[in-house]
Biopython code that builds the backbone (N, CA, C, O; Angstrom):
import numpy as np
from Bio.PDB.StructureBuilder import StructureBuilder

atoms = [
    (1, "MET", "N", (-13.609, 6.022, 49.773)),
    (1, "MET", "CA", (-12.236, 5.599, 49.563)),
    (1, "MET", "C", (-11.771, 6.097, 48.192)),
    (1, "MET", "O", (-12.461, 5.926, 47.186)),
    (2, "ARG", "N", (-10.609, 6.704, 48.175)),
    (2, "ARG", "CA", (-10.054, 7.208, 46.916)),
    (2, "ARG", "C", (-9.530, 6.053, 46.071)),
    (2, "ARG", "O", (-9.162, 4.996, 46.583)),
    (3, "LEU", "N", (-9.506, 6.286, 44.769)),
    (3, "LEU", "CA", (-9.070, 5.259, 43.839)),
    (3, "LEU", "C", (-7.646, 4.806, 44.129)),
    (3, "LEU", "O", (-7.340, 3.620, 44.011)),
    (4, "ARG", "N", (-6.773, 5.734, 44.507)),
    (4, "ARG", "CA", (-5.387, 5.341, 44.787)),
    (4, "ARG", "C", (-5.323, 4.375, 45.965)),
    (4, "ARG", "O", (-4.454, 3.504, 46.006)),
    (5, "HIS", "N", (-6.237, 4.524, 46.921)),
    (5, "HIS", "CA", (-6.258, 3.613, 48.065)),
    (5, "HIS", "C", (-6.734, 2.216, 47.653)),
    (5, "HIS", "O", (-6.282, 1.212, 48.202)),
    (6, "VAL", "N", (-7.645, 2.164, 46.688)),
    (6, "VAL", "CA", (-8.084, 0.867, 46.166)),
    (6, "VAL", "C", (-6.901, 0.151, 45.519)),
    (6, "VAL", "O", (-6.673, -1.034, 45.762)),
    (7, "TYR", "N", (-6.144, 0.886, 44.689)),
    (7, "TYR", "CA", (-4.970, 0.289, 44.042)),
    (7, "TYR", "C", (-3.952, -0.172, 45.076)),
    (7, "TYR", "O", (-3.383, -1.257, 44.951)),
    (8, "LEU", "N", (-3.724, 0.639, 46.083)),
    (8, "LEU", "CA", (-2.770, 0.265, 47.128)),
    (8, "LEU", "C", (-3.254, -0.968, 47.887)),
    (8, "LEU", "O", (-2.460, -1.851, 48.211)),
    (9, "ALA", "N", (-4.550, -1.029, 48.169)),
    (9, "ALA", "CA", (-5.111, -2.195, 48.859)),
    (9, "ALA", "C", (-4.976, -3.454, 48.012)),
    (9, "ALA", "O", (-4.784, -4.542, 48.556)),
    (10, "LEU", "N", (-5.072, -3.329, 46.690)),
    (10, "LEU", "CA", (-4.931, -4.495, 45.806)),
    (10, "LEU", "C", (-3.497, -5.020, 45.763)),
    (10, "LEU", "O", (-3.262, -6.156, 45.349)),
    (11, "CYS", "N", (-2.542, -4.199, 46.187)),
    (11, "CYS", "CA", (-1.154, -4.669, 46.241)),
    (11, "CYS", "C", (-0.988, -5.789, 47.262)),
    (11, "CYS", "O", (-0.174, -6.691, 47.061)),
    (12, "LEU", "N", (-1.736, -5.744, 48.340)),
    (12, "LEU", "CA", (-1.593, -6.763, 49.390)),
    (12, "LEU", "C", (-1.959, -8.162, 48.886)),
    (12, "LEU", "O", (-1.130, -9.065, 48.994)),
    (13, "PRO", "N", (-3.155, -8.382, 48.343)),
    (13, "PRO", "CA", (-3.407, -9.723, 47.800)),
    (13, "PRO", "C", (-2.542, -10.022, 46.575)),
    (13, "PRO", "O", (-2.242, -11.182, 46.291)),
    (14, "GLY", "N", (-2.143, -8.978, 45.852)),
    (14, "GLY", "CA", (-1.264, -9.177, 44.705)),
    (14, "GLY", "C", (0.097, -9.713, 45.101)),
    (14, "GLY", "O", (0.759, -10.373, 44.301)),
    (15, "LEU", "N", (0.517, -9.440, 46.311)),
    (15, "LEU", "CA", (1.760, -9.983, 46.853)),
    (15, "LEU", "C", (1.513, -11.301, 47.583)),
    (15, "LEU", "O", (2.221, -12.285, 47.364)),
    (16, "ALA", "N", (0.503, -11.312, 48.450)),
    (16, "ALA", "CA", (0.281, -12.457, 49.336)),
    (16, "ALA", "C", (-0.179, -13.719, 48.605)),
    (16, "ALA", "O", (0.322, -14.809, 48.881)),
    (17, "LEU", "N", (-1.113, -13.584, 47.689)),
    (17, "LEU", "CA", (-1.682, -14.782, 47.060)),
    (17, "LEU", "C", (-0.673, -15.558, 46.205)),
    (17, "LEU", "O", (-0.580, -16.777, 46.344)),
    (18, "PRO", "N", (0.088, -14.890, 45.322)),
    (18, "PRO", "CA", (1.079, -15.677, 44.566)),
    (18, "PRO", "C", (2.149, -16.305, 45.465)),
    (18, "PRO", "O", (2.533, -17.457, 45.263)),
    (19, "TYR", "N", (2.625, -15.552, 46.451)),
    (19, "TYR", "CA", (3.675, -16.090, 47.321)),
    (19, "TYR", "C", (3.154, -17.184, 48.241)),
    (19, "TYR", "O", (3.928, -18.026, 48.697)),
    (20, "TRP", "N", (1.846, -17.183, 48.522)),
    (20, "TRP", "CA", (1.212, -18.219, 49.334)),
    (20, "TRP", "C", (1.420, -19.583, 48.685)),
    (20, "TRP", "O", (1.549, -20.592, 49.379)),
    (21, "LYS", "N", (1.450, -19.614, 47.358)),
    (21, "LYS", "CA", (1.693, -20.860, 46.630)),
    (21, "LYS", "C", (3.165, -21.065, 46.296)),
    (21, "LYS", "O", (3.630, -22.203, 46.238)),
    (22, "LEU", "N", (3.903, -19.985, 46.077)),
    (22, "LEU", "CA", (5.301, -20.108, 45.664)),
    (22, "LEU", "C", (6.223, -20.485, 46.821)),
    (22, "LEU", "O", (7.100, -21.333, 46.653)),
    (23, "VAL", "N", (6.044, -19.880, 47.975)),
    (23, "VAL", "CA", (6.971, -20.095, 49.095)),
    (23, "VAL", "C", (7.053, -21.565, 49.505)),
    (23, "VAL", "O", (8.163, -22.067, 49.680)),
    (24, "PRO", "N", (5.932, -22.284, 49.667)),
    (24, "PRO", "CA", (6.067, -23.717, 50.010)),
    (24, "PRO", "C", (6.789, -24.509, 48.917)),
    (24, "PRO", "O", (7.538, -25.438, 49.223)),
    (25, "TRP", "N", (6.575, -24.156, 47.652)),
    (25, "TRP", "CA", (7.257, -24.838, 46.558)),
    (25, "TRP", "C", (8.766, -24.583, 46.638)),
    (25, "TRP", "O", (9.559, -25.505, 46.449)),
    (26, "VAL", "N", (9.163, -23.342, 46.915)),
    (26, "VAL", "CA", (10.584, -22.995, 47.034)),
    (26, "VAL", "C", (11.203, -23.694, 48.242)),
    (26, "VAL", "O", (12.361, -24.107, 48.185)),
    (27, "ILE", "N", (10.466, -23.830, 49.311)),
    (27, "ILE", "CA", (10.987, -24.532, 50.492)),
    (27, "ILE", "C", (11.320, -25.985, 50.145)),
    (27, "ILE", "O", (12.326, -26.522, 50.607)),
    (28, "VAL", "N", (10.480, -26.611, 49.336)),
    (28, "VAL", "CA", (10.695, -28.009, 48.954)),
    (28, "VAL", "C", (11.772, -28.141, 47.885)),
    (28, "VAL", "O", (12.639, -29.011, 47.979)),
    (29, "HIS", "N", (11.722, -27.269, 46.852)),
    (29, "HIS", "CA", (12.573, -27.440, 45.675)),
    (29, "HIS", "C", (13.734, -26.442, 45.568)),
    (29, "HIS", "O", (14.617, -26.613, 44.728)),
    (30, "GLY", "N", (13.736, -25.428, 46.392)),
    (30, "GLY", "CA", (14.743, -24.381, 46.263)),
    (30, "GLY", "C", (14.450, -23.509, 45.046)),
    (30, "GLY", "O", (13.378, -23.610, 44.449)),
    (31, "LEU", "N", (15.391, -22.664, 44.687)),
    (31, "LEU", "CA", (15.202, -21.770, 43.535)),
    (31, "LEU", "C", (15.620, -22.469, 42.236)),
    (31, "LEU", "O", (16.516, -22.013, 41.525)),
    (32, "ASN", "N", (14.964, -23.559, 41.955)),
    (32, "ASN", "CA", (15.246, -24.360, 40.772)),
    (32, "ASN", "C", (14.373, -23.842, 39.624)),
    (32, "ASN", "O", (13.253, -24.313, 39.427)),
    (33, "LEU", "N", (14.895, -22.866, 38.868)),
    (33, "LEU", "CA", (14.103, -22.225, 37.819)),
    (33, "LEU", "C", (13.750, -23.184, 36.687)),
    (33, "LEU", "O", (12.666, -23.090, 36.111)),
    (34, "SER", "N", (14.650, -24.100, 36.368)),
    (34, "SER", "CA", (14.335, -25.043, 35.288)),
    (34, "SER", "C", (13.165, -25.940, 35.695)),
    (34, "SER", "O", (12.299, -26.228, 34.869)),
    (35, "LEU", "N", (13.126, -26.379, 36.935)),
    (35, "LEU", "CA", (12.005, -27.187, 37.414)),
    (35, "LEU", "C", (10.734, -26.348, 37.484)),
    (35, "LEU", "O", (9.653, -26.833, 37.149)),
    (36, "LEU", "N", (10.853, -25.109, 37.911)),
    (36, "LEU", "CA", (9.686, -24.228, 37.983)),
    (36, "LEU", "C", (9.027, -24.110, 36.604)),
    (36, "LEU", "O", (7.813, -24.269, 36.474)),
    (37, "PHE", "N", (9.843, -23.827, 35.569)),
    (37, "PHE", "CA", (9.276, -23.693, 34.224)),
    (37, "PHE", "C", (8.804, -25.038, 33.677)),
    (37, "PHE", "O", (7.820, -25.096, 32.940)),
    (38, "GLN", "N", (9.491, -26.107, 34.029)),
    (38, "GLN", "CA", (9.059, -27.433, 33.604)),
    (38, "GLN", "C", (7.668, -27.738, 34.163)),
    (38, "GLN", "O", (6.794, -28.220, 33.442)),
    (39, "GLU", "N", (7.471, -27.456, 35.440)),
    (39, "GLU", "CA", (6.172, -27.707, 36.061)),
    (39, "GLU", "C", (5.113, -26.737, 35.554)),
    (39, "GLU", "O", (3.956, -27.118, 35.374)),
    (40, "LEU", "N", (5.497, -25.500, 35.326)),
    (40, "LEU", "CA", (4.542, -24.507, 34.824)),
    (40, "LEU", "C", (3.980, -24.922, 33.475)),
    (40, "LEU", "O", (2.780, -24.795, 33.231)),
    (41, "PHE", "N", (4.845, -25.419, 32.596)),
    (41, "PHE", "CA", (4.429, -25.775, 31.241)),
    (41, "PHE", "C", (4.164, -27.273, 31.067)),
    (41, "PHE", "O", (4.128, -27.767, 29.940)),
    (42, "ALA", "N", (3.979, -28.002, 32.177)),
    (42, "ALA", "CA", (3.749, -29.443, 32.120)),
    (42, "ALA", "C", (2.380, -29.787, 31.524)),
    (42, "ALA", "O", (2.219, -30.859, 30.940)),
    (43, "THR", "N", (1.409, -28.910, 31.660)),
    (43, "THR", "CA", (0.079, -29.153, 31.103)),
    (43, "THR", "C", (-0.301, -28.001, 30.185)),
    (43, "THR", "O", (0.272, -26.914, 30.263)),
    (44, "ARG", "N", (-1.256, -28.248, 29.329)),
    (44, "ARG", "CA", (-1.703, -27.190, 28.415)),
    (44, "ARG", "C", (-2.330, -26.026, 29.170)),
    (44, "ARG", "O", (-2.139, -24.869, 28.795)),
    (45, "ILE", "N", (-3.070, -26.318, 30.222)),
    (45, "ILE", "CA", (-3.721, -25.240, 30.982)),
    (45, "ILE", "C", (-2.678, -24.439, 31.759)),
    (45, "ILE", "O", (-2.803, -23.220, 31.884)),
    (46, "GLY", "N", (-1.661, -25.103, 32.276)),
    (46, "GLY", "CA", (-0.566, -24.393, 32.937)),
    (46, "GLY", "C", (0.178, -23.509, 31.953)),
    (46, "GLY", "O", (0.519, -22.368, 32.265)),
    (47, "ALA", "N", (0.432, -24.046, 30.749)),
    (47, "ALA", "CA", (1.100, -23.267, 29.705)),
    (47, "ALA", "C", (0.245, -22.073, 29.294)),
    (47, "ALA", "O", (0.764, -20.985, 29.043)),
    (48, "PHE", "N", (-1.074, -22.285, 29.227)),
    (48, "PHE", "CA", (-1.991, -21.185, 28.904)),
    (48, "PHE", "C", (-1.810, -20.040, 29.899)),
    (48, "PHE", "O", (-1.627, -18.890, 29.501)),
    (49, "PHE", "N", (-1.862, -20.356, 31.188)),
    (49, "PHE", "CA", (-1.723, -19.314, 32.209)),
    (49, "PHE", "C", (-0.316, -18.727, 32.232)),
    (49, "PHE", "O", (-0.151, -17.518, 32.397)),
    (50, "GLY", "N", (0.682, -19.561, 32.072)),
    (50, "GLY", "CA", (2.059, -19.063, 32.061)),
    (50, "GLY", "C", (2.295, -18.089, 30.920)),
    (50, "GLY", "O", (2.849, -17.010, 31.128)),
    (51, "LEU", "N", (1.879, -18.460, 29.724)),
    (51, "LEU", "CA", (2.062, -17.573, 28.563)),
    (51, "LEU", "C", (1.222, -16.310, 28.691)),
    (51, "LEU", "O", (1.660, -15.227, 28.301)),
    (52, "ASP", "N", (0.019, -16.445, 29.234)),
    (52, "ASP", "CA", (-0.838, -15.275, 29.443)),
    (52, "ASP", "C", (-0.162, -14.266, 30.366)),
    (52, "ASP", "O", (-0.181, -13.064, 30.100)),
    (53, "VAL", "N", (0.428, -14.750, 31.440)),
    (53, "VAL", "CA", (1.093, -13.859, 32.398)),
    (53, "VAL", "C", (2.348, -13.242, 31.792)),
    (53, "VAL", "O", (2.635, -12.069, 32.030)),
    (54, "ILE", "N", (3.099, -14.015, 31.014)),
    (54, "ILE", "CA", (4.312, -13.477, 30.382)),
    (54, "ILE", "C", (3.955, -12.348, 29.414)),
    (54, "ILE", "O", (4.582, -11.289, 29.436)),
    (55, "VAL", "N", (2.956, -12.572, 28.573)),
    (55, "VAL", "CA", (2.539, -11.528, 27.628)),
    (55, "VAL", "C", (1.973, -10.317, 28.384)),
    (55, "VAL", "O", (2.234, -9.174, 28.010)),
    (56, "SER", "N", (1.206, -10.570, 29.435)),
    (56, "SER", "CA", (0.659, -9.474, 30.242)),
    (56, "SER", "C", (1.772, -8.660, 30.895)),
    (56, "SER", "O", (1.681, -7.434, 30.963)),
    (57, "ALA", "N", (2.810, -9.320, 31.371)),
    (57, "ALA", "CA", (3.931, -8.621, 31.997)),
    (57, "ALA", "C", (4.666, -7.747, 30.980)),
    (57, "ALA", "O", (5.051, -6.621, 31.294)),
    (58, "ILE", "N", (4.861, -8.258, 29.767)),
    (58, "ILE", "CA", (5.527, -7.461, 28.723)),
    (58, "ILE", "C", (4.680, -6.239, 28.382)),
    (58, "ILE", "O", (5.204, -5.132, 28.254)),
    (59, "ALA", "N", (3.370, -6.440, 28.235)),
    (59, "ALA", "CA", (2.474, -5.303, 27.963)),
    (59, "ALA", "C", (2.510, -4.306, 29.115)),
    (59, "ALA", "O", (2.482, -3.097, 28.888)),
    (60, "LEU", "N", (2.573, -4.800, 30.339)),
    (60, "LEU", "CA", (2.652, -3.917, 31.501)),
    (60, "LEU", "C", (3.940, -3.102, 31.489)),
    (60, "LEU", "O", (3.914, -1.913, 31.805)),
    (61, "PHE", "N", (5.063, -3.716, 31.131)),
    (61, "PHE", "CA", (6.329, -2.982, 31.063)),
    (61, "PHE", "C", (6.238, -1.842, 30.049)),
    (61, "PHE", "O", (6.704, -0.734, 30.316)),
    (62, "VAL", "N", (5.643, -2.110, 28.896)),
    (62, "VAL", "CA", (5.473, -1.059, 27.882)),
    (62, "VAL", "C", (4.590, 0.052, 28.437)),
    (62, "VAL", "O", (4.897, 1.232, 28.266)),
    (63, "PHE", "N", (3.496, -0.316, 29.099)),
    (63, "PHE", "CA", (2.588, 0.677, 29.683)),
    (63, "PHE", "C", (3.288, 1.498, 30.765)),
    (63, "PHE", "O", (3.139, 2.719, 30.812)),
    (64, "ILE", "N", (4.044, 0.836, 31.627)),
    (64, "ILE", "CA", (4.754, 1.546, 32.703)),
    (64, "ILE", "C", (5.711, 2.572, 32.115)),
    (64, "ILE", "O", (5.736, 3.722, 32.555)),
    (65, "VAL", "N", (6.490, 2.170, 31.134)),
    (65, "VAL", "CA", (7.498, 3.074, 30.567)),
    (65, "VAL", "C", (6.834, 4.228, 29.824)),
    (65, "VAL", "O", (7.191, 5.387, 30.040)),
    (66, "THR", "N", (5.873, 3.928, 28.951)),
    (66, "THR", "CA", (5.276, 5.005, 28.152)),
    (66, "THR", "C", (4.420, 5.938, 28.998)),
    (66, "THR", "O", (4.561, 7.158, 28.909)),
    (67, "GLU", "N", (3.544, 5.384, 29.810)),
    (67, "GLU", "CA", (2.671, 6.221, 30.643)),
    (67, "GLU", "C", (3.479, 6.914, 31.739)),
    (67, "GLU", "O", (3.202, 8.057, 32.100)),
    (68, "GLY", "N", (4.478, 6.206, 32.260)),
    (68, "GLY", "CA", (5.320, 6.806, 33.294)),
    (68, "GLY", "C", (6.080, 8.013, 32.784)),
    (68, "GLY", "O", (6.169, 9.029, 33.473)),
    (69, "HIS", "N", (6.631, 7.912, 31.578)),
    (69, "HIS", "CA", (7.337, 9.062, 31.011)),
    (69, "HIS", "C", (6.367, 10.185, 30.635)),
    (69, "HIS", "O", (6.679, 11.364, 30.805)),
    (70, "ARG", "N", (5.199, 9.817, 30.126)),
    (70, "ARG", "CA", (4.194, 10.827, 29.753)),
    (70, "ARG", "C", (3.785, 11.671, 30.954)),
    (70, "ARG", "O", (3.588, 12.881, 30.836)),
    (71, "LEU", "N", (3.659, 11.022, 32.113)),
    (71, "LEU", "CA", (3.234, 11.731, 33.323)),
    (71, "LEU", "C", (4.399, 12.170, 34.200)),
    (71, "LEU", "O", (4.188, 12.715, 35.283)),
    (72, "SER", "N", (5.623, 11.938, 33.743)),
    (72, "SER", "CA", (6.833, 12.268, 34.515)),
    (72, "SER", "C", (6.807, 11.619, 35.898)),
    (72, "SER", "O", (7.084, 12.272, 36.904)),
    (73, "LEU", "N", (6.478, 10.350, 35.939)),
    (73, "LEU", "CA", (6.444, 9.626, 37.208)),
    (73, "LEU", "C", (7.848, 9.264, 37.652)),
    (73, "LEU", "O", (8.715, 8.952, 36.836)),
    (74, "SER", "N", (8.055, 9.311, 38.948)),
    (74, "SER", "CA", (9.310, 8.800, 39.490)),
    (74, "SER", "C", (9.063, 7.373, 39.982)),
    (74, "SER", "O", (7.919, 6.919, 40.029)),
    (75, "LEU", "N", (10.096, 6.692, 40.334)),
    (75, "LEU", "CA", (10.025, 5.330, 40.870)),
    (75, "LEU", "C", (9.475, 4.307, 39.876)),
    (75, "LEU", "O", (8.871, 3.314, 40.283)),
    (76, "LEU", "N", (9.677, 4.540, 38.579)),
    (76, "LEU", "CA", (9.175, 3.590, 37.582)),
    (76, "LEU", "C", (9.811, 2.210, 37.722)),
    (76, "LEU", "O", (9.224, 1.208, 37.314)),
    (77, "TRP", "N", (10.997, 2.160, 38.293)),
    (77, "TRP", "CA", (11.672, 0.887, 38.494)),
    (77, "TRP", "C", (10.930, 0.011, 39.500)),
    (77, "TRP", "O", (11.038, -1.215, 39.449)),
    (78, "LEU", "N", (10.178, 0.624, 40.414)),
    (78, "LEU", "CA", (9.538, -0.126, 41.490)),
    (78, "LEU", "C", (8.463, -1.099, 40.981)),
    (78, "LEU", "O", (8.515, -2.274, 41.341)),
    (79, "PRO", "N", (7.490, -0.668, 40.161)),
    (79, "PRO", "CA", (6.524, -1.652, 39.661)),
    (79, "PRO", "C", (7.143, -2.668, 38.688)),
    (79, "PRO", "O", (6.654, -3.792, 38.575)),
    (80, "ILE", "N", (8.209, -2.277, 37.991)),
    (80, "ILE", "CA", (8.891, -3.238, 37.123)),
    (80, "ILE", "C", (9.543, -4.325, 37.977)),
    (80, "ILE", "O", (9.422, -5.512, 37.675)),
    (81, "LEU", "N", (10.233, -3.917, 39.039)),
    (81, "LEU", "CA", (10.839, -4.880, 39.949)),
    (81, "LEU", "C", (9.780, -5.748, 40.625)),
    (81, "LEU", "O", (9.970, -6.955, 40.775)),
    (82, "ALA", "N", (8.668, -5.140, 41.033)),
    (82, "ALA", "CA", (7.576, -5.898, 41.661)),
    (82, "ALA", "C", (7.020, -6.947, 40.708)),
    (82, "ALA", "O", (6.692, -8.059, 41.122)),
    (83, "THR", "N", (6.914, -6.590, 39.430)),
    (83, "THR", "CA", (6.419, -7.542, 38.433)),
    (83, "THR", "C", (7.402, -8.694, 38.249)),
    (83, "THR", "O", (6.991, -9.848, 38.129)),
    (84, "LEU", "N", (8.680, -8.391, 38.227)),
    (84, "LEU", "CA", (9.690, -9.439, 38.046)),
    (84, "LEU", "C", (9.796, -10.353, 39.269)),
    (84, "LEU", "O", (10.017, -11.554, 39.120)),
    (85, "LEU", "N", (9.642, -9.805, 40.464)),
    (85, "LEU", "CA", (9.799, -10.591, 41.687)),
    (85, "LEU", "C", (8.527, -11.301, 42.131)),
    (85, "LEU", "O", (8.588, -12.349, 42.774)),
    (86, "VAL", "N", (7.367, -10.726, 41.787)),
    (86, "VAL", "CA", (6.092, -11.319, 42.210)),
    (86, "VAL", "C", (5.234, -11.637, 40.997)),
    (86, "VAL", "O", (4.859, -12.789, 40.778)),
    (87, "GLY", "N", (4.923, -10.615, 40.210)),
    (87, "GLY", "CA", (4.087, -10.826, 39.039)),
    (87, "GLY", "C", (3.240, -9.609, 38.734)),
    (87, "GLY", "O", (3.316, -8.580, 39.406)),
    (88, "VAL", "N", (2.437, -9.758, 37.707)),
    (88, "VAL", "CA", (1.538, -8.693, 37.280)),
    (88, "VAL", "C", (0.561, -8.340, 38.409)),
    (88, "VAL", "O", (0.109, -7.199, 38.511)),
    (89, "SER", "N", (0.243, -9.314, 39.244)),
    (89, "SER", "CA", (-0.709, -9.096, 40.334)),
    (89, "SER", "C", (-0.240, -8.037, 41.327)),
    (89, "SER", "O", (-1.067, -7.430, 42.007)),
    (90, "LEU", "N", (1.041, -7.808, 41.422)),
    (90, "LEU", "CA", (1.573, -6.733, 42.268)),
    (90, "LEU", "C", (2.029, -5.549, 41.427)),
    (90, "LEU", "O", (1.787, -4.400, 41.797)),
    (91, "GLY", "N", (2.684, -5.812, 40.307)),
    (91, "GLY", "CA", (3.223, -4.722, 39.493)),
    (91, "GLY", "C", (2.163, -3.782, 38.960)),
    (91, "GLY", "O", (2.351, -2.566, 38.970)),
    (92, "LEU", "N", (1.042, -4.333, 38.489)),
    (92, "LEU", "CA", (-0.009, -3.481, 37.923)),
    (92, "LEU", "C", (-0.672, -2.595, 38.972)),
    (92, "LEU", "O", (-0.730, -1.383, 38.765)),
    (93, "PRO", "N", (-1.179, -3.129, 40.092)),
    (93, "PRO", "CA", (-1.788, -2.210, 41.056)),
    (93, "PRO", "C", (-0.791, -1.216, 41.651)),
    (93, "PRO", "O", (-1.169, -0.094, 41.988)),
    (94, "LEU", "N", (0.473, -1.614, 41.784)),
    (94, "LEU", "CA", (1.480, -0.684, 42.291)),
    (94, "LEU", "C", (1.699, 0.460, 41.309)),
    (94, "LEU", "O", (1.769, 1.620, 41.717)),
    (95, "PHE", "N", (1.809, 0.145, 40.015)),
    (95, "PHE", "CA", (1.955, 1.203, 39.029)),
    (95, "PHE", "C", (0.717, 2.092, 38.989)),
    (95, "PHE", "O", (0.839, 3.315, 38.921)),
    (96, "LEU", "N", (-0.474, 1.493, 39.029)),
    (96, "LEU", "CA", (-1.704, 2.295, 39.003)),
    (96, "LEU", "C", (-1.803, 3.193, 40.229)),
    (96, "LEU", "O", (-2.327, 4.304, 40.144)),
    (97, "TYR", "N", (-1.305, 2.720, 41.367)),
    (97, "TYR", "CA", (-1.261, 3.557, 42.567)),
    (97, "TYR", "C", (-0.348, 4.757, 42.349)),
    (97, "TYR", "O", (-0.739, 5.892, 42.620)),
    (98, "LEU", "N", (0.871, 4.512, 41.861)),
    (98, "LEU", "CA", (1.810, 5.615, 41.614)),
    (98, "LEU", "C", (1.243, 6.594, 40.591)),
    (98, "LEU", "O", (1.369, 7.809, 40.747)),
    (99, "ARG", "N", (0.625, 6.065, 39.557)),
    (99, "ARG", "CA", (0.024, 6.894, 38.502)),
    (99, "ARG", "C", (-1.118, 7.737, 39.073)),
    (99, "ARG", "O", (-1.213, 8.931, 38.789)),
    (100, "GLN", "N", (-1.980, 7.117, 39.877)),
    (100, "GLN", "CA", (-3.121, 7.850, 40.440)),
    (100, "GLN", "C", (-2.665, 8.929, 41.412)),
    (100, "GLN", "O", (-3.268, 10.001, 41.471)),
    (101, "CYS", "N", (-1.617, 8.664, 42.168)),
    (101, "CYS", "CA", (-1.069, 9.701, 43.065)),
    (101, "CYS", "C", (-0.624, 10.907, 42.254)),
    (101, "CYS", "O", (-0.890, 12.045, 42.640)),
    (102, "GLN", "N", (0.049, 10.672, 41.139)),
    (102, "GLN", "CA", (0.487, 11.759, 40.276)),
    (102, "GLN", "C", (-0.711, 12.494, 39.673)),
    (102, "GLN", "O", (-0.719, 13.724, 39.629)),
    (103, "LEU", "N", (-1.707, 11.766, 39.215)),
    (103, "LEU", "CA", (-2.902, 12.396, 38.650)),
    (103, "LEU", "C", (-3.638, 13.219, 39.695)),
    (103, "LEU", "O", (-4.146, 14.296, 39.384)),
    (104, "ASP", "N", (-3.705, 12.732, 40.929)),
    (104, "ASP", "CA", (-4.334, 13.477, 42.010)),
    (104, "ASP", "C", (-3.569, 14.759, 42.322)),
    (104, "ASP", "O", (-4.176, 15.798, 42.581)),
    (105, "ARG", "N", (-2.231, 14.689, 42.299)),
    (105, "ARG", "CA", (-1.423, 15.888, 42.541)),
    (105, "ARG", "C", (-1.637, 16.913, 41.424)),
    (105, "ARG", "O", (-1.743, 18.111, 41.687)),
    (106, "THR", "N", (-1.698, 16.443, 40.190)),
    (106, "THR", "CA", (-1.898, 17.323, 39.048)),
    (106, "THR", "C", (-3.270, 17.979, 39.102)),
    (106, "THR", "O", (-3.400, 19.167, 38.807)),
    (107, "ALA", "N", (-4.289, 17.223, 39.473)),
    (107, "ALA", "CA", (-5.657, 17.755, 39.555)),
    (107, "ALA", "C", (-5.802, 18.781, 40.675)),
    (107, "ALA", "O", (-6.640, 19.678, 40.590)),
    (108, "ALA", "N", (-4.988, 18.654, 41.722)),
    (108, "ALA", "CA", (-5.075, 19.560, 42.876)),
    (108, "ALA", "C", (-4.481, 20.928, 42.568)),
    (108, "ALA", "O", (-4.730, 21.882, 43.304)),
    (109, "ARG", "N", (-3.707, 21.045, 41.503)),
    (109, "ARG", "CA", (-3.064, 22.326, 41.183)),
    (109, "ARG", "C", (-4.015, 23.295, 40.578)),
    (109, "ARG", "O", (-3.630, 24.417, 40.252)),
]
sb = StructureBuilder()
sb.init_structure("model")
sb.init_model(0)
sb.init_chain("A")
sb.init_seg("    ")
for serial, (resi, resn, name, xyz) in enumerate(atoms, 1):
    if name == "N":
        sb.init_residue(resn, " ", resi, " ")
    sb.init_atom(name, np.array(xyz, "f"), 0.0, 1.0, " ", f" {name:<3s}", serial, name[0])
structure = sb.get_structure()
């Protein structure tokens, strides 16, 4: 299995697992962002994970933009949107997939 296929395969749990927990919460509470953040930061351990993901997402955005421009990648908006709508769990493997496809094309020349 090629590395790009591993990254693409990781997109599936990166999408499914977070939404597996989010969708039932949204069904009960709707898109109540203030309640979402209130519950996220209600405990120290929740705040730990919330802040960790926020910092990771910011670092990922910097990586996507800099590495994406360095390699002249197209569709850079896609992993950024995936990160905003789902999280780092989808945005990172999606970006690594796009990056690896470009690296594979470059190596084939």
